[in-house]
C-alpha positions as CSV (number, residue, x, y, z in Angstrom):
1,M,0.0,0.0,0.0
2,G,2.8,2.5,0.9
3,T,6.0,3.0,2.7
4,V,6.2,1.2,6.0
5,M,6.2,3.7,8.9
6,R,7.4,3.0,12.4
7,F,6.2,5.0,15.3
8,E,7.5,4.8,18.9
9,V,6.7,6.8,22.0
10,G,9.4,9.5,22.4
11,M,10.2,9.6,18.7
12,E,11.0,13.2,17.6
13,V,9.0,14.9,15.0
14,P,11.2,17.0,12.6
15,P,10.7,20.7,13.6
16,V,9.3,23.4,11.4
17,S,10.5,27.0,11.7
18,K,9.0,30.1,10.2
19,T,10.0,33.8,10.4
20,L,7.0,36.0,10.5
21,A,7.5,39.1,8.4
22,Q,4.6,41.7,8.5
23,E,3.9,40.9,4.9
24,H,3.2,37.3,5.8
25,L,0.8,38.4,8.5
26,N,-1.0,40.8,6.1
27,L,-1.4,38.0,3.4
28,F,-2.6,35.5,6.0
29,E,-5.2,37.9,7.4
30,A,-6.3,38.9,3.9
31,S,-7.0,35.3,3.0
32,G,-9.5,35.1,5.8
33,A,-11.6,38.0,4.3
34,H,-10.6,40.3,7.2
35,E,-10.8,43.9,6.1
36,G,-9.5,47.1,7.7
37,P,-6.8,47.7,10.4
38,S,-6.4,45.1,13.1
39,I,-4.0,44.0,15.8
40,F,-2.7,41.6,13.1
41,T,-2.1,44.1,10.3
42,D,-1.7,47.6,11.8
43,P,1.0,48.5,14.4
44,E,-1.0,51.6,15.5
45,T,-4.1,49.4,16.2
46,A,-1.9,46.9,18.0
47,Q,-0.5,49.7,20.2
48,K,-3.9,51.1,21.0
49,T,-5.6,47.8,21.7
50,L,-2.8,45.7,23.2
51,G,-0.2,48.2,24.3
52,M,2.3,46.6,21.9
53,G,4.2,48.5,19.2
54,R,4.2,45.5,16.9
55,T,1.4,43.5,15.4
56,V,0.7,40.0,16.5
57,A,0.2,36.8,14.5
58,S,-3.3,35.3,14.9
59,G,-3.6,31.9,16.6
60,R,-4.9,30.5,13.3
61,M,-1.5,31.3,11.8
62,T,0.4,29.5,14.5
63,L,-2.0,26.6,14.2
64,S,-1.4,26.4,10.5
65,F,2.3,25.8,11.3
66,A,1.4,23.0,13.7
67,V,-0.7,21.4,11.0
68,E,2.2,21.8,8.5
69,T,4.5,20.0,11.0
70,L,2.1,17.1,11.4
71,R,1.4,16.9,7.7
72,R,5.1,16.6,6.9
73,F,5.5,14.0,9.6
74,F,2.6,11.7,8.6
75,G,2.5,12.6,5.0
76,G,-0.4,14.3,3.3
77,R,-2.0,11.1,2.2
78,I,-2.6,10.1,5.9
79,Y,-2.9,13.5,7.6
80,N,-5.3,15.0,5.2
81,H,-7.8,12.2,5.8
82,T,-7.5,11.5,9.6
83,G,-5.3,14.3,11.1
84,V,-6.3,16.7,13.9
85,A,-4.4,19.4,15.8
86,D,-5.2,21.4,18.8
87,L,-3.2,24.2,20.5
88,R,-3.4,26.4,23.6
89,F,-1.8,29.8,23.2
90,I,0.4,31.0,26.0
91,R,1.9,34.2,24.8
92,P,1.6,36.3,21.6
93,T,3.7,35.7,18.5
94,R,4.7,39.0,17.0
95,A,5.7,40.3,13.6
96,G,9.5,39.6,13.2
97,D,9.5,36.6,15.5
98,T,10.8,33.2,14.3
99,V,8.7,30.4,15.7
100,T,9.6,26.7,15.7
101,V,7.1,23.9,16.1
102,R,8.5,20.8,17.8
103,G,6.9,17.5,18.4
104,K,7.3,14.1,20.1
105,V,5.2,11.0,19.7
106,S,3.3,10.6,22.9
107,G,1.2,7.5,22.1
108,V,0.4,4.8,19.7
109,T,-3.0,3.2,20.1
110,P,-4.5,0.4,18.0
111,E,-7.6,1.3,16.0
112,A,-9.9,-0.8,13.8
113,N,-7.8,-0.5,10.7
114,G,-4.5,0.9,11.9
115,S,-3.1,2.9,14.8
116,R,-3.7,6.4,16.1
117,V,-0.4,8.1,16.6
118,A,-0.6,11.0,19.0
119,V,2.0,13.8,19.1
120,E,2.7,16.4,21.7
121,L,3.5,19.8,20.2
122,T,5.4,22.8,21.6
123,V,5.8,26.2,19.8
124,Q,8.7,28.4,20.8
125,N,9.9,31.8,19.6
126,Q,13.5,32.7,18.8
127,N,14.1,33.5,22.5
128,G,13.1,30.0,23.6
129,E,9.9,31.2,25.1
130,T,6.9,28.8,24.7
131,T,4.1,30.5,22.8
132,A,1.8,27.5,22.4
133,V,1.4,23.9,23.5
134,G,-0.9,21.2,22.4
135,G,-1.1,18.1,20.3
136,G,-2.3,16.3,17.3
137,S,-2.8,12.9,15.9
138,A,-3.6,10.8,12.8
139,I,-4.8,7.3,12.2
140,V,-2.1,5.5,10.3
141,P,-3.7,2.7,8.2
142,A,-2.5,-0.8,8.8
143,G,-1.0,-1.0,5.3
144,F,1.6,1.7,6.3
145,L,2.5,-0.1,9.6
146,P,4.9,-3.0,10.1
147,S,3.1,-6.3,10.1
148,A,2.4,-7.7,13.6
149,E,4.2,-11.0,13.7
């Protein structure tokens, strides 16, 4: 069916890093049909609303990086059909920050036609500060797993 994949608790997920230029935030917010100045696109609005001189990235943007990390790890064929991700946001990610999503396999549970592989996720900025934590999972079909002998 496909390449055999092995998953073990504690296995590291390859990290994904992104540097957030203001242009990226503007494009991301425009794709969501948001119009007008906001804390995501306008430094003045961010200053008035949050007391910060820089804009912040939306949680949806950080979540998209977590999804990208999981999709790369499981492969699109698996993640696009059975994958989920969930994050809790601890501190803002600002324009100019570099964020890195790291993960570690936290569980492998048998399912009807494969195994659910759970991953703990941590998002940190360039200063090593944790900005979000959470997890994700996907059901890996039996055809991609080593045969149980």
